[in-house]
C-alpha positions, -999 to +999 in steps of 0.1 A: -201+403+193-197+369+175-228+347+170-238+312+162-263+307+133-273+275+122-260+238+123-261+213+094-252+177+096-253+147+072-243+115+078-228+124+115-236+098+142-268+096+147-277+121+127-289+111+086-299+148+076-309+176+096-302+219+105-305+233+136-306+269+137-282+289+169-290+320+160-305+331+195-284+338+220-291+307+241-297+275+222-315+250+248-312+208+232-335+189+258-338+151+253-340+119+273-302+099+270-299+083+236-318+109+219-287+128+204-279+157+222-244+150+225-241+139+191-252+175+182-229+193+205-205+168+193-206+180+159-200+216+163-163+206+176-159+180+151-168+207+124-138+231+137-114+203+146-121+171+128-095+142+141-083+165+166-109+155+190-103+119+180-073+110+189-057+096+224-040+127+231-071+151+225-074+151+261-108+130+262-096+094+264-140+082+257-131+099+223-105+072+207-131+046+198-152+071+182-179+066+155-176+098+134-196+082+102-235+071+106-241+036+107-258+024+076-248+060+056-238+045+020-214+059-001-222+099+006-198+104+035-201+130+062-204+167+065-211+192+095-213+229+083-217+253+110-223+294+104-208+322+125-219+357+123-193+380+125-198+418+131-187+426+093-203+394+077-210+357+082-188+324+069-199+292+064-173+266+079-175+228+068-156+196+068-164+166+050-152+129+050-154+101+027-169+072+031-153+045+050-119+069+050-086+058+066-069+070+094-044+083+068-070+101+045-078+138+053-113+159+059-116+183+033-123+215+051-138+248+037-147+282+045-172+298+023-173+337+027-199+362+021-187+375-013-184+341-029-151+326-023-145+292-008-114+285+006-098+251+012-071+231+034-041+251+043-062+283+034-091+278+055-071+271+085-050+299+078-084+321+076-097+304+113-067+318+124-070+351+113-102+353+126-088+341+160-108+312+166-093+287+191-074+256+187-083+225+205-071+228+235-081+263+244-117+252+232-118+222+258-107+246+286-122+276+279-155+271+255-167+239+263-175+215+292-177+179+286-190+149+311-158+133+304-136+159+318-161+183+336-140+174+372-107+164+358-103+206+352-098+213+385-087+180+398-060+171+378-033+195+388-017+200+355-055+212+340-063+229+364-028+253+364-036+254+323-074+264+331-062+290+356-038+304+338-063+311+306-087+327+330-059+348+341-055+355+302-019+341+303-016+315+278+006+336+253+030+345+282+029+314+291+035+295+258+067+324+256+080+312+289+077+274+280+094+284+248+122+302+263+126+276+288+132+246+265+158+262+248+177+255+277+207+280+274+231+260+298+223+232+283+232+246+246+264+256+257+272+221+275+265+205+239+286+228+221+318+219+246+307+186+243+307+188+207+344+211+208+357+184+231+344+159+202+357+180+173+394+179+191+397+143+190+386+141+153+415+165+150+441+150+167+429+116+149+431+136+114+467+143+122+476+112+133+455+094+102+481+101+075+510+076+091+485+053+098+467+055+061+506+050+047+515+025+068+479+009+056+494+012+019+528+000+028+513-033+040+491-038+013+520-035-015+540-056+005+507-081+001+509-078-037+552-088-043+563-054-034+586-049-009+589-016+013+629-009+004+618-013-031+586+015-030+596+048-049+580+068-074+598+050-106+585+017-094+554+026-106+575+034-141+586+002-140+557-020-134+539-005-161+566-010-187+567-047-177+526-047-179+530-036-214+557-054-229+537-085-213+505-073-229+523-067-264+534-104-265+498-115-256+485-094-282+514-112-310+497-143-297+462-134-304+468-119-336+449-091-320+456-055-334+454-026-309+476+004-299+493+002-269+515+024-249+548+028-254+573+010-231+603+035-233+585+054-204+575+082-230+536+077-219+527+095-188+516+079-156+478+085-163+476+074-200+494+039-187+466+038-156+439+041-180+452+019-203+457-007-181+421-002-163+410-017-197+434-042-211+418-068-197+381-059-210+393-053-241+414-088-247+382-105-238+365-086-260+389-094-289+398-130-282+365-140-283+381-178-270+353-174-242+327-172-268+346-201-296+343-221-266+310-217-255+300-225-289+321-256-296+304-268-266+269-262-274+277-277-307+291-307-294+265-310-268+239-306-298+255-334-321+256-358-294+217-355-285+212-357-322+231-391-326+217-407-296+181-404-314+194-415-348+196-452-344+163-454-325+147-434-358+162-457-379+149-488-361+117-471-362+115-464-396+129-499-407+101-521-384+070-500-400+085-508-434+091-543-425+054-542-414+040-526-446+059-552-470+048-584-451+014-571-452+013-558-489+032-594-496+003-618-484-026-596-490-015-577-521-009-543-531-034-515-525-041-512-560-049-548-562-072-550-528-091-516-543-102-535-576-112-569-552-132-547-528-149-531-560-161-567-565-172-577-535-194-547-532-202-554-570-214-587-555-234-575-525-251-555-547-261-580-569-272-604-539-292-579-522-311-570-553-316-607-562-330-611-522-352-579-531-367-598-563-375-628-546-393-612-517-414-592-541-423-621-562-433-642-526-454-611-520-475-612-551-480-647-549-491-644-513-516-620-523-529-640-552-538-671-527-552-650-506-578-638-534-582-670-542-595-688-505-617-657-509-630-665-542-658-687-549-634-711-568-597-717-562-588-728-593-601-698-616-576-672-623-586-638-608-572-621-637-582-639-668-607-659-656-589-690-666-597-722-651-562-742-634-569-771-621-550-766-582-541-735-589-540-725-552-522-753-539-495-749-564-494-714-555-497-722-517-464-749-527-445-718-547-448-700-516-432-723-493-405-733-512-396-692-523-399-691-484-380-715-473-349-730-491-347-702-519-347-673-494-321-692-472-297-697-503-298-660-515-295-645-482-267-669-472-249-652-507-254-620-494-239-624-460-205-643-477-204-614-503-209-588-470-177-606-450-153-608-484-159-569-486-159-566-448-121-584-446-109-559-476-123-531-462-096-542-428-073-546-446-070-512-469-072-495-435-045-517-419-020-511-452-034-471-449-021-470-409+011-484-423+017-462-448+013-431-424+030-447-396+062-454-422+056-425-436+064-404-401+090-428-391+113-423-425+104-381-420+119-382-384+147-402-395+156-382-423+150-350-400+179-366-381+199-370-410+197-337-418+204-328-383+235-343-380+244-330-418+240-297-404+265-298-375+289-322-390+318-304-411+320-301-446+334-328-464+336-351-434+307-371-450+313-390-482+289-406-508+273-436-494+295-430-459+282-439-426+269-412-411+272-424-374+308-430-380+309-392-397+297-380-364+312-399-339+345-384-356+333-348-354+326-355-316+360-364-312+375-335-332+349-313-312+365-326-276+402-322-292+389-284-302+369-277-262+405-288-249+424-268-265+402-237-262+397-248-224+437-245-225+439-212-242+412-199-215+430-209-186+461-196-201+447-164-206+431-162-175+464-162-158+479-141-183+452-110-173+454-123-136+490-112-133+482-076-155+450-075-128+477-077-100+498-051-116+469-025-121+460-030-084+504-024-078+500+006-096+465+023-077+474+011-042+513+031-055+496+062-065+478+057-026+515+049-013+524+081-027+496+106-013+496+093+021+538+098+021+525+134+012+498+141+034+525+123+066+549+154+054+522+180+058+514+179+096+500+211+104+481+228+139+448+235+129+444+260+160+462+286+143+437+283+109+414+309+102+387+284+104+395+274+138+395+316+145+361+313+130+346+288+148+356+298+184+338+328+172+307+310+166+308+295+203+311+330+216+279+339+195+265+310+209+274+316+246+261+355+240+228+340+226+224+316+257+230+347+279+204+362+261+176+335+269+182+336+304+180+377+300+144+371+279+131+345+302+137+363+336+121+395+318+093+371+306+090+355+341+086+394+355+061+401+324+043+371+337+039+381+374+031+420+366-001+405+341-010+379+367-011+399+395-029+430+378-052+407+365-057+383+398-082+407+416-105+413+385-109+373+380-114+364+413-140+392+411-159+375+379-151+341+394-166+349+426-197+360+411-204+328+386-199+306+420-226+327+441-247+328+409-246+291+405-239+285+445-268+312+454-248+322+480-246+359+493-215+379+487-185+369+517-209+341+533-202+310+510-231+289+504-250+280+536-219+289+553-197+269+535-165+291+534-154+263+513-169+275+482-158+311+487-128+303+465-102+323+443-071+317+423-037+321+432-004+325+419+023+306+430+064+318+423+085+288+419+115+281+411+111+266+380+084+294+376+049+304+381+021+278+390-016+285+391-037+270+419-071+276+434-080+284+472-108+285+498-109+322+514-084+311+543-056+301+516-060+264+516-067+241+490-102+245+484-103+215+459-095+184+485-126+185+506-154+196+481-181+169+469-189+163+434-216+189+430-192+215+443-165+209+424-189+208+389-203+241+404-165+255+405-156+242+374-185+254+354-181+290+373-143+291+362-151+283+321-184+310+324-155+333+338-128+323+307-156+325+284-164+361+296-129+369+292-123+360+260-155+379+244-147+410+269-110+407+248-127+410+213-117+367+211-140+343+194-159+329+226-189+303+225-198+279+255-210+250+249-226+227+273-234+191+278-258+181+308-239+209+330-268+200+359-255+166+366-247+160+404-264+199+414-297+196+430-323+219+423-313+251+442-280+250+422-298+242+389-316+272+393-284+290+400-265+280+369-296+287+347-288+325+360-253+316+357-264+308+316-281+341+316-253+367+327-230+345+303-255+352+268-251+383+272-211+377+260-210+348+239-239+326+227-245+293+247-256+260+235-270+238+264-277+202+261-297+185+292-324+161+296-359+169+307-366+183+338-361+215+364-332+228+351-347+226+313-375+242+321-362+270+350-340+281+315-369+281+297-396+303+322-370+324+347-342+336+317-354+366+299-330+363+273-341+355+241-337+315+240-346+285+214-354+251+227-349+222+205-364+188+217-352+154+204-381+129+197-374+092+207-353+069+183-363+034+172-336+006+159-339-006+125-322-041+118-295-034+138-284+001+126-281+030+146-318+050+146-321+084+130-316+118+154-351+131+149-363+168+164-398+163+177-406+200+182-390+236+186-400+270+205-389+306+205-394+328+236 
């Protein structure tokens, strides 16, 4: 028996990090709504099937906008690991998705084996196939019950037929029948006949094509100047001879030394065609007329640009030179002004020294007057004790005169010296600026002259001659050269154009000869060996189509035999599960409701076999049932399928998400009994809310079971709250 061992989760939906043991035959996940029960059940499926369960084509529309990664998970990514115990050993299947992975990013699927090997990618997928783990469609029909698709398993005809087919163990037979049906042998023969008809049209066209190609070739030659009456194999020789003679004359005029094919007819056609194809490129390369024309044109443009700038540059230089000369005539030479500036600076220094000396004397006299005023005798010298009549008055008179007239005269003299110095400094700066401007203008003018002298042909400029006049003469010579080169290039283009036409005539004549030859070699391909091989292939395809029809008939007979052999056994198992869930005795329905005494029925139609669910009277059992009855029958069919898979040695697990919805207490008790029976064949994982159904499993079921209770989640700062396990108990 295959057993689940444990489930590890990290950043999956509401799970931040956790591990749940699933090693009991029954694992009960109990919690109020929005506690994480469904996310835990979904983690098992995501680990096994990844993006298959997130697509719109998954069969569960609600999964299209699914969020796998937990909000606020950071950069760790999502990882879910499921450990499964087989008869020989354990293996851990894990799936990992990078943080913020896009739709095109692949998940990392890995299988860790007991011997230490780790299989990834296609190797992991191949191992799961070898262990006969179900694909997604088989899983959602035979291993799990989802809230979203519980009712549609019965009410949608295609889903119901596939579920019943799986219940009967007919998946492989149905897959073979669909595969053979999709081959559509009759359509295959029709397509071959159609392609044969199209081939015949192509063959007929190809038989007509040489004549049409010949006519089209003659029309193009006529457009090139060759009349139809002149067309012959010898015409190509004549055209080649003419092209060679024209090329020889052109080479002589241009002075080209190159080997040409013989024009006396000795050169073969292939040699002439090869030469003709390369002659135009060779002439343009060797003649260099275009390069010379381009060079002369650039040279004339450059000469014109330099000539336009020559006169303005000369005028700027002469203007700055005249200003410099006028400034020097008016204010003296630069050296003279330097001398005068030195004398002015000396006069300023002397005036400032005299003024400082006078200020020091006055300061001493003021101090002496202060001492005399403070003494007993104002006429006695405080230094030598000599008595001088009127000494204090005389000192004060001297101080007053010095402070007024003398200081004013010295200050005026100093200011005049400074003024003369400032005027000289400004004059020197102006002259220096004019010297720089004159130097730069002269340099620019001389640069223009040098550029023009480099362009003008040697010998055209004589000592003392007018450079501008020489440049204009050079411009006229360049204009004449350019005109001559343009005429030469035009004449060369005209001659080469005629050669190009000869090349086209030679090429088209070659096509004309090939078309004429094909037009004379018509054949009936129906007499060819290839046509016979094609007919044999058609016959073989017809035989293959007949074989497919025979195989389809055999597959259908096998389906009928297999389904007839399994129908009674499946109905017995299905009936037992229905009675377990509804609590009805065998044969009396549930409370007298014979509609719940259901059975599967295989019907033969012109297109194949179809499967349905009927009541004891052979009527459709689903059209009159309420939601609770539909749920009960759907669960019974799921259990019967899982039990049959386990009995056949296939991987079988039953995962239920809120299976007791729409069921009353009696049906919930019956569902617990059905789960107890199912757990004897395959492990069962049940997610449900607290209540009678959960308590019934814990109190009345004898099979070992584990109850995992989920606690309250608290929302934090807008992020999805973490799922939390509050307690676990085993019985």
